[in-house]
DOSEMAR-25667 format. One line per field, with one value per residue (C-alpha): residue number from 1; x, y, z. Coordinates in nm, 4 decimals, m for minus. Layout:
N
k = NUM / ... .
c1 = X / ... .
c2 = Y / ... .
c3 = Z / ... .
***
This chain:
421
k = 1 / 2 / 3 / 4 / 5 / 6 / 7 / 8 / 9 / 10 / 11 / 12 / 13 / 14 / 15 / 16 / 17 / 18 / 19 / 20 / 21 / 22 / 23 / 24 / 25 / 26 / 27 / 28 / 29 / 30 / 31 / 32 / 33 / 34 / 35 / 36 / 37 / 38 / 39 / 40 / 41 / 42 / 43 / 44 / 45 / 46 / 47 / 48 / 49 / 50 / 51 / 52 / 53 / 54 / 55 / 56 / 57 / 58 / 59 / 60 / 61 / 62 / 63 / 64 / 65 / 66 / 67 / 68 / 69 / 70 / 71 / 72 / 73 / 74 / 75 / 76 / 77 / 78 / 79 / 80 / 81 / 82 / 83 / 84 / 85 / 86 / 87 / 88 / 89 / 90 / 91 / 92 / 93 / 94 / 95 / 96 / 97 / 98 / 99 / 100 / 101 / 102 / 103 / 104 / 105 / 106 / 107 / 108 / 109 / 110 / 111 / 112 / 113 / 114 / 115 / 116 / 117 / 118 / 119 / 120 / 121 / 122 / 123 / 124 / 125 / 126 / 127 / 128 / 129 / 130 / 131 / 132 / 133 / 134 / 135 / 136 / 137 / 138 / 139 / 140 / 141 / 142 / 143 / 144 / 145 / 146 / 147 / 148 / 149 / 150 / 151 / 152 / 153 / 154 / 155 / 156 / 157 / 158 / 159 / 160 / 161 / 162 / 163 / 164 / 165 / 166 / 167 / 168 / 169 / 170 / 171 / 172 / 173 / 174 / 175 / 176 / 177 / 178 / 179 / 180 / 181 / 182 / 183 / 184 / 185 / 186 / 187 / 188 / 189 / 190 / 191 / 192 / 193 / 194 / 195 / 196 / 197 / 198 / 199 / 200 / 201 / 202 / 203 / 204 / 205 / 206 / 207 / 208 / 209 / 210 / 211 / 212 / 213 / 214 / 215 / 216 / 217 / 218 / 219 / 220 / 221 / 222 / 223 / 224 / 225 / 226 / 227 / 228 / 229 / 230 / 231 / 232 / 233 / 234 / 235 / 236 / 237 / 238 / 239 / 240 / 241 / 242 / 243 / 244 / 245 / 246 / 247 / 248 / 249 / 250 / 251 / 252 / 253 / 254 / 255 / 256 / 257 / 258 / 259 / 260 / 261 / 262 / 263 / 264 / 265 / 266 / 267 / 268 / 269 / 270 / 271 / 272 / 273 / 274 / 275 / 276 / 277 / 278 / 279 / 280 / 281 / 282 / 283 / 284 / 285 / 286 / 287 / 288 / 289 / 290 / 291 / 292 / 293 / 294 / 295 / 296 / 297 / 298 / 299 / 300 / 301 / 302 / 303 / 304 / 305 / 306 / 307 / 308 / 309 / 310 / 311 / 312 / 313 / 314 / 315 / 316 / 317 / 318 / 319 / 320 / 321 / 322 / 323 / 324 / 325 / 326 / 327 / 328 / 329 / 330 / 331 / 332 / 333 / 334 / 335 / 336 / 337 / 338 / 339 / 340 / 341 / 342 / 343 / 344 / 345 / 346 / 347 / 348 / 349 / 350 / 351 / 352 / 353 / 354 / 355 / 356 / 357 / 358 / 359 / 360 / 361 / 362 / 363 / 364 / 365 / 366 / 367 / 368 / 369 / 370 / 371 / 372 / 373 / 374 / 375 / 376 / 377 / 378 / 379 / 380 / 381 / 382 / 383 / 384 / 385 / 386 / 387 / 388 / 389 / 390 / 391 / 392 / 393 / 394 / 395 / 396 / 397 / 398 / 399 / 400 / 401 / 402 / 403 / 404 / 405 / 406 / 407 / 408 / 409 / 410 / 411 / 412 / 413 / 414 / 415 / 416 / 417 / 418 / 419 / 420 / 421 .
c1 = m0.0044 / 0.0930 / 0.0546 / m0.0547 / 0.1017 / m0.0547 / 0.1659 / 0.3350 / 0.0056 / m0.0941 / m0.4304 / m0.5336 / m0.4045 / m0.3591 / m0.3763 / m0.4075 / m0.7296 / m0.7876 / m0.5847 / m0.6044 / m0.6010 / m0.8049 / m0.7967 / m0.9236 / m0.9084 / m0.7855 / m0.9916 / m0.7327 / m0.7888 / m1.1656 / m0.9985 / m0.8891 / m1.0866 / m0.7847 / m0.6586 / m0.7579 / m0.8621 / m0.6222 / m0.7731 / m1.0657 / m1.1786 / m1.1579 / m1.3800 / m1.3189 / m1.5359 / m1.5545 / m1.5908 / m1.3010 / m1.2340 / m1.2296 / m0.9492 / m1.2245 / m1.2141 / m0.8876 / m0.6330 / m0.6217 / m0.5064 / m0.2087 / m0.1151 / m0.1093 / 0.1978 / 0.4165 / 0.7047 / 0.6040 / 0.6863 / 1.0730 / 1.1444 / 0.9368 / 1.1192 / 1.4717 / 1.3325 / 1.1373 / 1.4588 / 1.6673 / 1.3936 / 1.3844 / 1.0707 / 0.8242 / 0.6948 / 0.3681 / 0.3196 / 0.2064 / 0.1294 / 0.5131 / 0.6493 / 0.4897 / 0.6297 / 0.9837 / 0.9785 / 0.6783 / 0.8818 / 0.8693 / 0.5772 / 0.4053 / 0.1846 / 0.2683 / 0.1266 / 0.3747 / 0.3362 / 0.5579 / 0.5398 / 0.2996 / 0.5550 / 0.8297 / 0.7733 / 0.9129 / 1.2394 / 1.2246 / 1.5365 / 1.5798 / 1.9198 / 2.1231 / 2.4795 / 2.5788 / 2.7129 / 3.0299 / 2.9990 / 3.1476 / 2.8804 / 2.5976 / 2.7421 / 2.7481 / 2.4102 / 2.4042 / 2.5798 / 2.5290 / 2.6639 / 2.4649 / 2.0846 / 2.0606 / 2.2631 / 1.9644 / 1.7263 / 1.9500 / 1.9241 / 1.5260 / 1.5325 / 1.7705 / 1.6349 / 1.2437 / 1.1066 / 0.8264 / 0.8191 / 0.5128 / 0.6043 / 0.7792 / 1.0679 / 1.4062 / 1.4425 / 1.5546 / 1.4317 / 1.7503 / 1.7676 / 1.8823 / 2.0753 / 2.0569 / 2.4480 / 2.3494 / 2.4717 / 2.3191 / 2.1725 / 2.1064 / 1.8157 / 1.8100 / 1.4631 / 1.2109 / 1.3781 / 1.1720 / 1.3359 / 1.3754 / 1.3956 / 1.3253 / 1.6504 / 1.5245 / 1.7955 / 1.7961 / 1.5944 / 1.8582 / 1.5184 / 1.4383 / 1.7217 / 1.7214 / 1.4353 / 1.5934 / 1.6992 / 1.3311 / 1.1709 / 1.3389 / 1.2685 / 0.9085 / 0.9009 / 1.0850 / 0.8686 / 0.5586 / 0.7110 / 0.7731 / 0.4306 / 0.2741 / 0.1704 / 0.2666 / 0.5213 / 0.7575 / 1.1081 / 1.3910 / 1.7586 / 1.9549 / 2.2951 / 2.5699 / 2.6886 / 2.7994 / 2.4502 / 2.1848 / 1.9947 / 1.7280 / 1.6507 / 1.2673 / 1.1760 / 0.9465 / 0.6070 / 0.5263 / 0.7436 / 0.8231 / 1.1297 / 1.0928 / 1.4548 / 1.7673 / 2.0355 / 2.2002 / 2.0520 / 1.6929 / 1.5019 / 1.1398 / 0.8203 / 0.5175 / 0.2172 / m0.0321 / m0.1472 / m0.3179 / m0.3109 / m0.6272 / m0.6471 / m0.5839 / m0.9029 / m1.0916 / m1.0213 / m0.8468 / m0.5447 / m0.2534 / m0.2686 / m0.5899 / m0.4488 / m0.5209 / m0.8822 / m0.8421 / m0.7978 / m1.0758 / m0.9232 / m1.0118 / m1.0677 / m1.0747 / m1.4654 / m1.4102 / m1.0815 / m1.2909 / m1.5186 / m1.3012 / m1.1766 / m1.5159 / m1.5918 / m1.3113 / m1.1310 / m1.1410 / m1.0899 / m1.2759 / m1.2434 / m0.9085 / m0.8359 / m1.0363 / m0.8872 / m0.5295 / m0.6550 / m0.7807 / m0.4331 / m0.2468 / m0.4361 / m0.3662 / 0.0168 / 0.0412 / m0.1602 / 0.1269 / 0.4016 / 0.3040 / 0.2596 / 0.0532 / 0.1094 / m0.0510 / m0.3069 / m0.4613 / m0.1224 / 0.0486 / m0.2546 / m0.3162 / m0.4430 / m0.2598 / m0.3034 / m0.2490 / m0.3175 / m0.6615 / m0.7435 / m0.7085 / m0.6144 / m0.4760 / m0.0810 / 0.1945 / 0.2367 / 0.5100 / 0.6036 / 0.5809 / 0.7344 / 0.6780 / 0.6336 / 0.5612 / 0.9293 / 0.9586 / 0.8847 / 0.7566 / 0.5316 / 0.1590 / 0.0214 / m0.2814 / m0.3415 / m0.3879 / m0.6609 / m0.8914 / m0.9360 / m1.3355 / m1.3328 / m0.9774 / m0.7394 / m0.3896 / m0.2858 / m0.2165 / m0.5728 / m0.7322 / m0.9659 / m1.1945 / m1.4985 / m1.3085 / m1.1803 / m1.5683 / m1.6610 / m1.3738 / m1.5279 / m1.8795 / m1.7359 / m1.5899 / m1.8642 / m1.7141 / m1.8116 / m1.6726 / m1.5715 / m1.4138 / m1.2014 / m1.0996 / m0.9632 / m0.7218 / m0.6248 / m0.4891 / m0.3553 / m0.1310 / m0.0701 / 0.0604 / 0.2110 / 0.4031 / 0.5263 / 0.6720 / 0.8868 / 1.0191 / 1.2909 / 1.4365 / 1.3941 / 1.6175 / 1.8856 / 1.8649 / 1.9105 / 2.1980 / 2.3959 / 2.3944 / 2.4914 / 2.4338 / 2.2360 / 2.0462 / 1.9057 / 1.5748 / 1.5693 / 1.4884 / 1.2534 / 0.9975 / 1.0740 / 0.9167 / 0.6371 / 0.5409 / 0.5453 / 0.3286 / 0.0927 / 0.0825 / 0.0175 / m0.2724 / m0.4566 / m0.4306 / m0.5707 / m0.8416 / m0.9610 / m0.8826 / m0.9204 / m1.1335 / m1.4664 / m1.5302 / m1.4948 / m1.7434 / m1.9459 .
c2 = m0.0115 / 0.3408 / 0.7329 / 0.9897 / 1.3166 / 1.6341 / 1.9521 / 1.7412 / 1.6259 / 1.3025 / 1.3431 / 0.9553 / 0.5463 / 0.3943 / 0.0111 / m0.3267 / m0.4418 / m0.7356 / m0.6225 / m0.2452 / 0.0175 / 0.1577 / 0.5059 / 0.6533 / 0.9686 / 0.9825 / 1.1800 / 1.4442 / 1.5321 / 1.6648 / 1.8404 / 2.1314 / 2.3015 / 2.4505 / 2.1252 / 2.0655 / 1.6928 / 1.5289 / 1.5593 / 1.6842 / 1.3384 / 1.2766 / 1.4913 / 1.4233 / 1.1852 / 0.8891 / 0.6194 / 0.4837 / 0.5301 / 0.2007 / 0.1354 / 0.2538 / 0.6028 / 0.6294 / 0.4357 / 0.6537 / 0.9310 / 0.7563 / 0.5718 / 0.9006 / 0.9755 / 0.6923 / 0.6584 / 0.4905 / 0.2376 / 0.1073 / 0.3861 / 0.2435 / m0.0312 / 0.0872 / 0.2746 / m0.0101 / m0.2800 / 0.0598 / 0.0413 / m0.3288 / m0.3825 / m0.4888 / m0.2016 / m0.3886 / m0.3114 / 0.0210 / 0.0404 / m0.1034 / 0.1454 / 0.4292 / 0.2981 / 0.2653 / 0.6395 / 0.8220 / 1.0929 / 1.3525 / 1.3284 / 1.6206 / 1.8335 / 1.8698 / 1.4814 / 1.2138 / 0.8570 / 0.6657 / 0.2812 / 0.3085 / 0.3093 / 0.5466 / 0.9173 / 1.1830 / 1.3373 / 1.6083 / 1.8058 / 1.7814 / 1.6423 / 1.6600 / 1.5619 / 1.8840 / 1.8110 / 1.8993 / 1.9149 / 1.5570 / 1.4054 / 1.5945 / 1.4876 / 1.1050 / 1.0804 / 1.1184 / 0.8830 / 0.7190 / 0.4055 / 0.3243 / 0.4440 / 0.2398 / 0.5774 / 0.7608 / 0.5644 / 0.4375 / 0.8482 / 0.8286 / 0.5668 / 0.6941 / 1.0459 / 0.8763 / 1.0757 / 0.9744 / 1.1657 / 1.0773 / 1.0295 / 0.8025 / 1.0336 / 0.9482 / 1.2144 / 1.3428 / 1.5797 / 1.8035 / 2.0904 / 2.3947 / 2.6064 / 2.9622 / 3.0356 / 2.7774 / 2.4486 / 2.1264 / 1.9388 / 1.5559 / 1.4961 / 1.2378 / 1.0252 / 1.2616 / 1.6207 / 1.9241 / 1.9728 / 2.2884 / 2.1443 / 1.8461 / 1.7804 / 1.5269 / 1.3853 / 1.2978 / 1.0355 / 0.8762 / 0.7507 / 1.1214 / 1.3501 / 1.6862 / 1.5879 / 1.8194 / 2.1228 / 2.0627 / 2.0724 / 2.3716 / 2.5354 / 2.4991 / 2.6006 / 2.9152 / 3.0104 / 2.9382 / 3.2016 / 3.4693 / 3.4109 / 3.4991 / 3.1151 / 3.1039 / 2.8208 / 2.6518 / 2.8213 / 2.5714 / 2.5818 / 2.3640 / 2.2053 / 2.0936 / 1.7801 / 1.4841 / 1.4200 / 1.6716 / 1.7714 / 2.0178 / 2.1477 / 2.2667 / 2.4580 / 2.3102 / 2.5315 / 2.3130 / 2.4756 / 2.8272 / 2.9642 / 3.0529 / 3.2518 / 3.3553 / 3.1995 / 2.9184 / 2.6855 / 2.7382 / 2.4877 / 2.5103 / 2.4197 / 2.2210 / 2.3674 / 2.1559 / 2.0571 / 1.7394 / 1.7048 / 1.6745 / 1.3085 / 1.2862 / 1.5325 / 1.3476 / 0.9741 / 0.8532 / 0.6097 / 0.6834 / 0.4563 / 0.6329 / 0.9832 / 1.0324 / 1.0799 / 0.7896 / 0.5584 / 0.6717 / 0.9711 / 1.3237 / 1.5864 / 1.9275 / 1.9282 / 1.7481 / 2.0033 / 2.2845 / 2.1289 / 2.1095 / 2.4653 / 2.6028 / 2.4133 / 2.4372 / 2.7270 / 3.0682 / 3.2679 / 3.0116 / 3.2743 / 3.3322 / 2.9554 / 2.9044 / 3.1917 / 3.0077 / 2.6491 / 2.7908 / 2.9577 / 2.6334 / 2.3955 / 2.7164 / 2.6552 / 2.3091 / 2.3001 / 2.5624 / 2.3477 / 2.0093 / 1.8835 / 1.5827 / 1.4302 / 1.7386 / 1.5456 / 1.6035 / 1.4547 / 1.8173 / 2.0281 / 2.0659 / 2.2534 / 2.4469 / 2.5696 / 2.9331 / 3.0753 / 2.9803 / 2.9467 / 2.6874 / 2.8214 / 2.6216 / 2.5472 / 2.7079 / 2.4738 / 2.2269 / 1.9157 / 2.1140 / 1.9530 / 1.9455 / 1.5654 / 1.6504 / 1.7075 / 1.2906 / 1.0921 / 0.7460 / 0.8264 / 0.7848 / 1.1109 / 1.1347 / 1.4089 / 1.3137 / 1.5591 / 1.6031 / 1.9374 / 1.9297 / 1.6348 / 1.6260 / 1.3658 / 1.4336 / 1.7957 / 1.8071 / 1.8125 / 2.0574 / 2.2744 / 2.6225 / 2.3785 / 2.1794 / 2.5223 / 2.6045 / 2.2347 / 2.2751 / 2.6337 / 2.4641 / 2.2071 / 2.4266 / 2.6547 / 2.9673 / 3.2211 / 3.1547 / 3.5002 / 3.4890 / 3.1950 / 3.2798 / 3.6027 / 3.4182 / 3.1824 / 3.4027 / 3.6238 / 3.3066 / 3.2717 / 3.5928 / 3.5856 / 3.2607 / 3.4427 / 3.7343 / 3.5470 / 3.3098 / 3.4265 / 3.5579 / 3.2189 / 3.0557 / 3.3126 / 3.3040 / 2.9009 / 2.9596 / 3.1778 / 2.9185 / 2.6281 / 2.6273 / 2.5489 / 2.2200 / 2.0756 / 2.0379 / 2.4052 / 2.4343 / 2.1831 / 2.3091 / 2.6492 / 2.4690 / 2.3127 / 2.6478 / 2.8234 / 2.5760 / 2.5504 / 2.9340 / 2.9808 / 2.6589 / 2.8422 / 3.2091 / 3.0098 / 2.8742 / 3.1527 / 3.4699 / 3.3842 / 3.1126 / 3.3024 / 3.6540 / 3.6459 / 3.5601 / 3.3274 .
c3 = m0.0244 / m0.0469 / 0.1193 / m0.1222 / m0.0168 / m0.1362 / m0.0653 / 0.2080 / 0.3740 / 0.3644 / 0.2143 / 0.1170 / 0.0035 / m0.2506 / m0.2565 / m0.4937 / m0.5541 / m0.7842 / m1.1270 / m1.0490 / m0.7879 / m0.5011 / m0.3391 / m0.0465 / 0.1080 / 0.4734 / 0.7487 / 0.7527 / 0.4169 / 0.5233 / 0.8409 / 0.6139 / 0.3708 / 0.1944 / 0.0924 / m0.2202 / m0.4056 / m0.5287 / m0.9028 / m1.0309 / m1.1698 / m0.7741 / m0.5827 / m0.1770 / m0.0384 / 0.2254 / 0.0417 / m0.1865 / m0.5588 / m0.7897 / m1.0098 / m1.3076 / m1.1548 / m0.9798 / m1.1775 / m1.4582 / m1.2830 / m1.1435 / m1.4080 / m1.5704 / m1.3478 / m1.5016 / m1.8027 / m2.0708 / m2.3349 / m2.3695 / m2.0802 / m1.8446 / m1.8692 / m1.7947 / m1.5034 / m1.4141 / m1.4246 / m1.2583 / m0.9503 / m0.9182 / m1.0131 / m1.3090 / m1.5725 / m1.5320 / m1.1823 / m1.1792 / m0.8076 / m0.7055 / m0.9812 / m0.8268 / m0.4430 / m0.6209 / m0.7898 / m0.7413 / m0.4296 / m0.7293 / m0.9622 / m1.1973 / m0.9743 / m0.5958 / m0.5291 / m0.3806 / m0.2860 / m0.0499 / 0.0758 / 0.3893 / 0.6391 / 0.4963 / 0.5086 / 0.2691 / 0.4241 / 0.6162 / 0.4312 / 0.0433 / m0.0597 / m0.3661 / m0.5641 / m0.7253 / m1.0825 / m1.2609 / m1.6488 / m1.6369 / m1.4174 / m1.6045 / m1.9785 / m1.8067 / m1.7388 / m2.1234 / m2.3157 / m2.6868 / m2.5360 / m2.1844 / m2.1860 / m1.8548 / m1.6816 / m1.7282 / m1.5753 / m1.3027 / m1.2032 / m1.2185 / m0.9927 / m0.7251 / m0.7061 / m0.6885 / m1.0004 / m1.1664 / m1.4966 / m1.7456 / m2.1653 / m2.3586 / m2.4296 / m2.2156 / m1.9701 / m1.6061 / m1.3262 / m1.1976 / m1.0184 / m1.1039 / m0.8327 / m0.8449 / m0.9588 / m1.2019 / m1.1002 / m1.1754 / m0.8930 / m0.8667 / m0.6275 / m0.3813 / m0.2521 / m0.4065 / m0.3662 / m0.5259 / m0.8645 / m1.1014 / m1.4671 / m1.7027 / m1.8774 / m2.2230 / m2.4302 / m2.8023 / m2.9686 / m3.2407 / m3.4081 / m3.4995 / m3.6265 / m3.4873 / m3.2339 / m2.9497 / m3.1828 / m3.3330 / m2.9681 / m2.8758 / m3.2035 / m3.1710 / m2.8099 / m2.8706 / m3.2094 / m2.9590 / m2.6886 / m2.9328 / m3.1607 / m2.7935 / m2.6370 / m2.2963 / m2.2967 / m2.0495 / m2.0711 / m2.2559 / m2.3669 / m2.5376 / m2.3720 / m2.5553 / m2.4103 / m2.5791 / m2.7680 / m2.7827 / m2.4442 / m2.3421 / m2.0429 / m1.9783 / m1.7077 / m1.4803 / m1.4538 / m1.1880 / m0.9282 / m0.8171 / m0.6299 / m0.2549 / m0.2156 / m0.3910 / m0.2214 / m0.4272 / m0.1977 / m0.2358 / m0.3674 / m0.5509 / m0.4000 / m0.5909 / m0.7266 / m0.8413 / m1.1763 / m1.3606 / m1.7265 / m1.9117 / m1.9403 / m1.5916 / m1.5490 / m1.7655 / m1.6195 / m1.9614 / m1.9750 / m2.1088 / m2.3811 / m2.4716 / m2.4915 / m2.9048 / m3.0162 / m3.2868 / m2.9437 / m2.7838 / m2.6090 / m2.5395 / m2.8556 / m2.8671 / m2.7963 / m2.4461 / m2.3873 / m2.4567 / m2.1934 / m1.9305 / m1.9578 / m1.9149 / m1.6593 / m1.4346 / m1.5144 / m1.3768 / m1.6665 / m1.9294 / m2.1652 / m2.1556 / m2.1791 / m2.4834 / m2.6561 / m2.5616 / m2.6637 / m2.9986 / m3.0809 / m2.9225 / m3.2269 / m3.4823 / m3.3414 / m3.4029 / m3.7362 / m3.8357 / m3.7142 / m3.8456 / m3.4923 / m3.5040 / m3.1989 / m2.9702 / m2.7464 / m2.4295 / m2.1958 / m2.3081 / m2.1574 / m1.8179 / m1.5359 / m1.3046 / m0.9429 / m0.9148 / m0.5904 / m0.5296 / m0.8982 / m1.1919 / m1.5315 / m1.8386 / m1.7496 / m1.9940 / m2.3600 / m2.3356 / m2.5684 / m2.8974 / m3.1932 / m3.5457 / m3.6358 / m4.0099 / m4.0691 / m4.0338 / m4.2954 / m4.1686 / m3.9308 / m3.9547 / m4.0861 / m3.8203 / m3.5570 / m3.2113 / m3.2417 / m3.5621 / m3.6664 / m3.7586 / m3.9674 / m4.1022 / m3.9454 / m4.1617 / m4.0783 / m4.4668 / m4.5537 / m4.2958 / m4.4723 / m4.4040 / m4.3438 / m4.0562 / m3.9178 / m3.8993 / m3.7520 / m3.4783 / m3.3910 / m3.3638 / m3.1704 / m2.9433 / m2.9176 / m3.0306 / m3.2746 / m3.6145 / m3.6590 / m3.3494 / m3.3743 / m3.7562 / m3.6160 / m3.4142 / m3.6473 / m3.8946 / m3.5853 / m3.4699 / m3.8264 / m3.8892 / m3.5808 / m3.6295 / m3.9588 / m3.8377 / m3.5270 / m3.7248 / m3.8399 / m3.5170 / m3.3676 / m3.6704 / m3.6262 / m3.2138 / m3.2838 / m3.5212 / m3.2843 / m2.9809 / m2.9795 / m3.3705 / m3.6943 / m3.7301 / m4.0424 / m3.8981 / m3.8848 / m4.2672 / m4.2833 / m3.9729 / m4.1795 / m4.5092 / m4.3167 / m4.1476 / m4.4889 / m4.6364 / m4.3605 / m4.3572 / m4.7270 / m4.6877 / m4.3598 / m4.5578 / m4.9017 / m4.6703 / m4.4591 / m4.6521 / m5.0049 / m5.0712 / m4.9609 / m4.7677 / m4.3804 / m4.1652 / m4.4617 .
***
């Protein structure tokens, strides 16, 4: 059995139940009204939640596919046993949740091991993929997704430190997937272009190590001091698959996962400022179309607890997948009736507006504003990438995609018919 902590308070227990899990809030969770529920999908109640309700939230905390197998081996468990894996690595999770085997307790003081340049480089080697997984297991770090990554603390003086035993982190460092040339540079340019085009995004930078590495600052952590030893505090967040109770292997709409209609409904129901966040959703959809990101699924959208309100979190995991040949040309979330990003037409955007219950003239204006912003920001973003740490061949391919998608969008929304028709 695992104890479930939220903001370092014991609020529940997670136990095996048949082939799944069962979650129950503790009495202490009801003692303080200031303690929020663990998830919008798991409102406070005295009766336990079965696996059908609780399981998706917790399984969405775990790594996926090959990296999950590496981490499970390093942690001394099996990839199929999600409960045991959470018990081994759930000390530092997305948001403010932490999981510890019953009888163990979160450390009172955070501990770290400082990493010099050679130590940092040793985590990201081309010849030993287990190094990163071992660091994840030692740090008790649960990082969702497929990509190989680790969470580290960046001290105020710029030094990197490896967390021990679930200590809080500030950045997620991703290493390149050799199957996709230029993936790190691709994500850096996509994220930088999004930021300079007006989207709120997680800050990121490329690190010059033995292999390309992207360091992404965590938006669910906030600094509480200026000293070199100061560490962040956790902010709670959950991705939209967790909010909607969707399993991680069903995150794509064509597998039964959420589409734009469901995501918009979440924002209308839970966001403190739904009108603003719905506009952000439209602009996010437009940006992903313009860069050819077919992998923009509901786990790449999250709600972040800010003070006493929930808002759409800054955007992350932005990548142009269209630059890679051989991938299935199917979008994670349909635009209207279109599943192939290359075939989106005006009537698909009109259906998209109806699906999220927004007036078409307003959505059309946001789409065109995003197109103009991306076009204007693209040269400077590429120039920034060329300056440090250097030009990548993938930059030119992304530029080509943006130019094609922009021309198509302009043709469909400006020249095909009069505005508002």
